[in-house]
C-alpha positions as CSV (number, residue, x, y, z in Angstrom):
1,X,0.0,0.0,0.0
2,X,1.1,3.5,-0.7
3,X,0.8,6.5,1.5
4,X,-2.7,7.9,2.0
5,X,-2.9,11.6,1.0
6,X,-4.8,12.5,4.2
7,X,-2.2,10.6,6.3
8,X,0.6,12.6,4.6
9,X,-1.2,15.9,5.3
10,X,-1.8,15.0,9.0
11,X,1.8,14.0,9.3
12,X,2.9,17.4,7.9
13,X,0.5,19.2,10.2
14,X,1.8,17.3,13.3
15,X,5.4,18.1,12.3
16,X,4.5,21.8,11.8
17,X,3.0,21.9,15.4
18,X,6.0,20.2,16.9
19,X,8.6,22.2,15.0
20,X,7.1,25.4,13.6
21,X,9.0,27.1,10.7
22,X,11.5,29.8,11.7
23,X,10.6,33.5,11.3
24,X,6.8,33.2,11.7
25,X,5.0,34.9,14.5
26,X,3.5,32.5,17.1
27,X,-0.2,32.7,17.4
28,X,-1.4,33.3,20.9
29,X,-4.8,31.7,21.2
30,X,-5.3,33.2,24.6
31,X,-4.8,36.8,23.4
32,X,-8.2,38.1,22.5
33,X,-7.7,41.8,23.5
34,X,-9.0,43.0,20.1
35,X,-12.3,41.2,20.6
36,X,-12.6,42.4,24.1
37,X,-11.9,46.0,23.0
38,X,-14.5,45.8,20.3
39,X,-17.1,44.5,22.8
40,X,-16.2,47.2,25.2
41,X,-16.5,49.9,22.5
42,X,-19.9,48.6,21.5
43,X,-21.1,48.6,25.1
44,X,-20.0,52.3,25.4
45,X,-21.5,53.4,22.1
46,X,-24.9,51.6,21.9
47,X,-26.4,54.1,19.4
48,X,-23.6,53.6,16.9
49,X,-24.0,49.9,17.0
50,X,-26.4,48.8,14.3
51,X,-29.3,46.8,15.6
52,X,-29.7,43.5,13.7
53,X,-32.4,43.8,11.1
54,X,-34.7,41.0,9.9
55,X,-33.4,40.0,6.5
56,X,-35.1,37.2,4.6
57,X,-33.1,37.9,1.4
58,X,-31.0,34.9,0.4
59,X,-27.2,35.5,0.7
60,X,-26.7,34.9,-3.0
61,X,-29.2,37.7,-3.9
62,X,-27.7,40.1,-1.4
63,X,-24.2,39.5,-2.8
64,X,-25.3,40.4,-6.3
65,X,-26.5,43.8,-5.1
66,X,-23.5,44.5,-2.8
67,X,-21.4,47.6,-3.8
68,X,-17.7,46.7,-3.9
69,X,-15.5,48.9,-1.7
70,X,-18.1,49.8,0.9
């Protein structure tokens, strides 16, 4: 039997976790300061936070009418 493609990918992933490439920034999963700051800002500025609107339009149709760059 030859190597299974998925098995090779899993092996590469495990190697990457054990020995990450040099020069890349480590990702700190515990650092969610940006998310906390956004929540704090939203709590302090309730009028500027858009209330969710009921939208029964399918996503495909909404994407067609979306204006790029806005």
